[in-house]
C-alpha angles and dihedrals in degrees: 000000000000129000089246090053092052090049090055091047091053089050091053091048093052092049093046094049092046088069089067097048096097132154088267101110096205094050093045092049092054095042087055089048091057094042089055090047092050093050090048093050088052089052092047095050094054100068092041090052092047092048091058090047099243112181116251095260092052092045089055090047091052090052091047090054090049091050093054102034096097101031088120092062094079095055090040093058094041091054103036107017090229139088092208108113089199090062097040126009140307104284094203093056091043089052093051090050089053092049089051093047092048090046090232093142092061088076090065128077107254095254092050092046090052091049091049092050093051095044092050093045091054100043095090097038122101090247141359107261117259116248096043119134119268090245093053091047091050095053093040091053093046089056094044093051094047091045093052092050092059096037087057089053091051097048094044090054088049095049092050097048124096111258093250091055097051124111102228091207085075091053115108100205101238119142124251102244132144127260137023127273113251096235090052092052092044094054092049092047087055092049094248133129118263119252114236089224089064095055113109106160143011092274090057091049093052089049089050087059092047086051090061086086086077091054099053123113113194132056093231088059093051089049093050093050091047097045094045090049092228094156092050091046092056090043090057088066094049128085112272101241128145090244095053093042090054091051091049093047090051092052093049091047090050091053092047091051092051090051103039106058110083091206092059110119118243088238113059119240 
């Protein structure tokens, strides 16, 4: 990827998104929400890529993947008025269909286009499939880390807003009920990410997001989550119980450990 190529890609993105900025206030609000998210993911991926010493062409490719990773969100919301894939369609696959239809991928060399398709298709899966090439895993994990950093920002803002201020498109539809599901607590006690299938209420879902600390890949991402106090900010909106406090403390200690040792590799084991 060249800098000129990325500039052209950004121009295409602006033109494409402008077609969804209608007079419909709800649609425009949520288009703007996803544009802001996309720009933030691009910003998040740059320092991570530099920290692991990606060459310039690969750094630009990582930003290109970040720019296009959620392009399906605009059509998804226009069609279904939701960002929940479970209630509409897989936004990654929708985005790839749009990129194909718009012939955007023709601007990439074939090997870069293939890498982009795979990284985008994996960004909303629980894990990157085993057996992928090291290069595909690298770019997929760069996107996944940068995406999580900004999703955490979005949900924390939502959790801390008054109910009347909240954008319900960010809502995830889980009920407000007490307690934590046993499988959720068990995974976090083990230092493992939470499975979406185990989530039963809003407390579980918030803990799932705290559990993302166990699914990060690069030391700069651990540092960002720790320094921005994202885990503690989510915890402030959870019930103060010994069980939850222990899970939160474990997650914060895990982040601190990943950040403190100078010998820690930039890429997580």
